[in-house]
N, C-alpha and C positions, 0 to 999 in steps of 0.2 A: 504494500500499500504505499501511496507516495504522500508526503504531508508538506504541504507548499509553506506552511509558516515556518518550519523547520528548515527548508530550502532555501528559503528568503534570509533567515538569520544566519548560516552559515556562510552564504554570499556575502552578505555584510559585514560579517566579523573579518572575513578574508580579506576585503577591499579594505576596510579601516586600517586594518593592522600594516598594509602597505602604505597608507596614509601616515599613519602614527610613527614609521620609520623615516619619515619624511620631516616630522616636526621634531623628534628626538634629538636633533643636533642642539636646538634653543632651549632644552630643559636643562634642569641641574644635573651634572654629569652623575652617572652610578656605573658600576661596574659591568657594562654591555658591551658597549662600542668605548674607543678611546678618541674621537673625535667629535668635538663639541665647539660651539661658538664662545667668543671671549665672554659674554655676560649670559646669564639665565635669563629667559623671558617668562614672567608669571603666567600668562596665558598658556603657553607650552607647556609648563610644569603641568597646570591643571587638565591639560588634553591627554598628558602621557599618564596622570595619575588616574584619570577616568577611565582611560583605555586598560591600562594594567590592572584595574580590578572587575572588569567588564567582558573585554573582547574574548580571550582565550579562554577564561571561563565559562561564557556563554556558547562557545563553539564545544567545548567538553561537555557540556550541559546537552547540546544536540547530538553529540556523538554518543554520549550514555543513552539519549532516546530511541536513536537507531539501532544502537545493539541491543537494547531491551526487545525492539520490535522483532529483529532477527533471532535473538535468543529464545524469546517466549513463542517463536513459530514452531520451532523445534527440529526446521529443515536442515540445520547443520549441528554436528557432534561438536564438544569443546575441542578437540582437536583441529576439526576443521575450521572453527572460529580463531583458532590460534595462528593457523598456517594463513588464513585469510589476511589478517591483521599484520602477520610479519610481510607477506608480500606486498600488502599496500602501505605499509610503513617503514620496516626495515630496508628494502631495497631502494627506496626512494631517497631515504637518510644516508645511506652510504653511498649509491652511486653519484647522487648529486653532491654530498659531500667530497668524494675523491675526485669527480670528473668536472664539477662546476666551482665549488665554494673554494677548496685548497687551490687549484692552479690560480684562479683569479686574485684572490687575497695574496699571493706569493707573488704574484707578476705584478701587481700594482702596489706591493708593499703596505698593505691596509692594516692599520693597528685595529685590534679587536680583543675583547675578551679571549684569553687564552690562546693569542696569536700575537706575539710582538711584532712589529714591522718588518725587522730584519731576518724572521724566521723563514730558513731554507725551505723549498719545496719538500725534501724527503722528510723533515720534522714535520712540516704541516700536514703530510700524508698520516704521520705517525699519530699526530693529535687528532687528527680525524678519526681514526682506527680505533684509537681508544677513547673515543666519547669525550675529549678534553677540549675540543675545540669544535663547537656545534653551529655557533653563529646563530641564525633564526631557524635550523633545522633541530634545536632542543626541544620545539613542540612536538615534532614526530616521536623522538624515543619517550618523551614523558607520556603522551597519547598511547603508545603501545605499552608499556609497564603498566600503565592505569587499566588498559584493557585487560591484559594478562591477569594483573590482580582480581580483576572483576569475574573473570572466567572461572579462576579459582574458587574465589568465596562464594560465589552463586551456586557452584557444582557442589560445594560442603555444605551450605545452607539449604539448598533442595534435599541432598541426601540425609539430613537431619531434621526435615520438616519445618524448617523455622526462617523459609524465605520469605519473610515480612517487612515491610518498610522499617518497622521499629528494630527488628534484628540486624537488618542491613545498614540501618544507620549506626547503630552502636558499633559495627565492624569498621565501618568507614571511621568513625572519629576516632576508635583505638588505633587503626592503622595509619593515619595521619598524624597522631600523637607521636605514635612510636618511631616513625620516619623523621619527624621534626627534632626530636629530643636525642635520638641515638643514631640518625643517619648522616650526621653532617661531616662525618670522614668520608664518606662515599664522595668521590670526585669524579667518576668515571660514569658515562652514559647518563647523565642526568638524572641518575636514580634518587638524589636528595632534593629534586625539584619536584617531587608528586604530590606532596602532601595535601595542599589546596583541592588540587585536581581530583584526587579520590572521592571527596565528597562532591565536587561538580558532576562528575561523572555519576554518580550515583543518584544525585537530584535528578539527571537526567531520565533513569531508569526508574525512579518513583513517579515521574511524571507522565512517563508513558502507561504506566500500569494503572494509574489513575485518571487518566487524560479525559474521559467522559465526564467524571464529576467536577475536576478540576476547570474544565473547559466550560461548562456549563456556568459555573461561579464566575469566571471570568467575564463572561458575556453577560451575565446578569448583575453584576457588579461591578462595570469596568472602572469608574470614576474611583470609586471607594478603595478599590484593591490597589490600583494604580498610585492612590495619594498614600496609601497606607505603607506599601512596600518604599515609595520615595521618601516618606517620613522616616523609617527605620533605616534607610541607607545614610540619609544626611546624621541621624543621631550615631551612627556607628562610624562615620566618616574619620573623626579626629583619631580612631584607633586602627585606621586601614592598614597599618604594616605592623600591627603584632599578630602573633600567630590565630590564636582563636578566634578574636574577634574580627581578624581580616579574613579568616574562612567564612565567618557568618556572613560578612559584607559582600564577599563575592558570591555566594549562596543567593543573596537577596537580589544582588544586581542582575544574575543568570535569570533569577525568577523574574523581574520585572521586565527583562529582554524578551521571555518567554510570552508574557502577558500582551507586552505590545505588539509583538508581531503575530500573535494568535488573532488578535483583534484586527491587524490590518490585512488578514491572509487574503479578505477579499480582493485587495489589489495585486496579486499575484498573476493573474490572467493578463492584467493591461502590461504589468512589466515585462512579463515573459513574450510580450509580443513585440517589446522593443529589441532589436536585433544586438545591439550592444550589450544588455542586460542578460539575455540568453547566453550569448558568446561568454561572457566573465561567469556565469554561473556553471557552463559547462567545463570551463578551463581554469577556476577559480585557487583550486588546488596546486596545479601546475603552475600557474601565475605567482601563486606564493612561493614556489620552490625556486622560482627564477628570477625574482623581483630583486633580489641581494646579489653582487653589491652596488649596483646603480645609483640608490640614494648617497652611499658612501663615496663613490667615484665624483657625482656632481657636486657635492659638498668639498672634496679635495680639490677640484679642479676648478670650480667658478665660484664660491663663496667669497674668497677675499679678492678677486680679480673685479667681480662685479659690483661688490659693496651695497648690494640690494637691502632694503629692510627686512627683516625677519619674515614676516607676512607675504611679501612678494617672492622671496626667495623658496619659502616652503611650497608657493602654488608651481613657480617655475620647476622645484624638484619634483613634486607630484605628475606634472605633466610630462617630462621628461621620462620618469621611472615609468608610468604607465605607457608611454610609446615605445620605449625600448624593450619592455617586457613582453608587451603584445607581439612584436616582432617575433622576439626569441620562442614565445610559446607558438606563433605560426609555424616558424620554421622548424619546431620539433616535431609538429604535426604533419608537416611534408616530410620530414625524415622518415616518420613511422610509415607513413603510405610508401616510400620509394622502396623502404627495407622489408616492407610488409610484415611489422611486427608491431606491437604495442608496447612503448616505454614505460 
């Protein structure tokens, strides 16, 4: 079964992540990239903070929703689920990391978290292979580990006869706390980044399993629910970066996004009739894989020479990144056709 509001949500998240990567240069520096403007812009800080608590969390929730749809249908065994996720996530992580990210970051001496600018190509490949240098591909690894966890956890809960929202929620919270408190020494393959996303993914599972009653409530009380969720988000906002309160904030943001996109699902046929939207929806994942390092190169090469105001430069960076990545994605499609394979 197809869920238009989930498709719209995932497409929106992927697109806005690309936009956020063009804004981040003007935010307060943190250990992700090593390229930033001389002074931070308050608006950029706000945009990246909202994006950082909403976009990937909402995508994880949507992924959990679709996983539950496949899991509860019983059409795949747990092993088939695992192999499918490995093919969809691990192969792109390794292939794009080794053949796209590593060579380009080495060739253009791009400084990034886990990749000093003067790192050799061999050392860059080693860092990618060990999961120490992942850049934007960290998301694929985290999504894989979270999916593996829930394949195992749901299997155990089902055998024990306790596959309920309460039991699953307790499992999710305990797992998140354990990784948060005892997993910080794990520096490989982004395992230490999974705590909040274990919870967001399970939120999607719970939403799918209770979608009829939840969707009815959302449609019956749209303004009250939306305002209530927004009020709780605002109250928790000062504690956004603390472990437990930050997780609660992420869950509320993802739930608000679900609420909003459910209410606007009627727009999907209109949006899908727009060829540009339909193209991006079809290629969103591939677009995400290949959009970097274009924003970094634009910043490295054009920011100081052009001396544009931050807002103008962000718009320029977004335009160049979208155009360049669209060309790369289209070329990859052509390559598939000529080779007769699906990358």
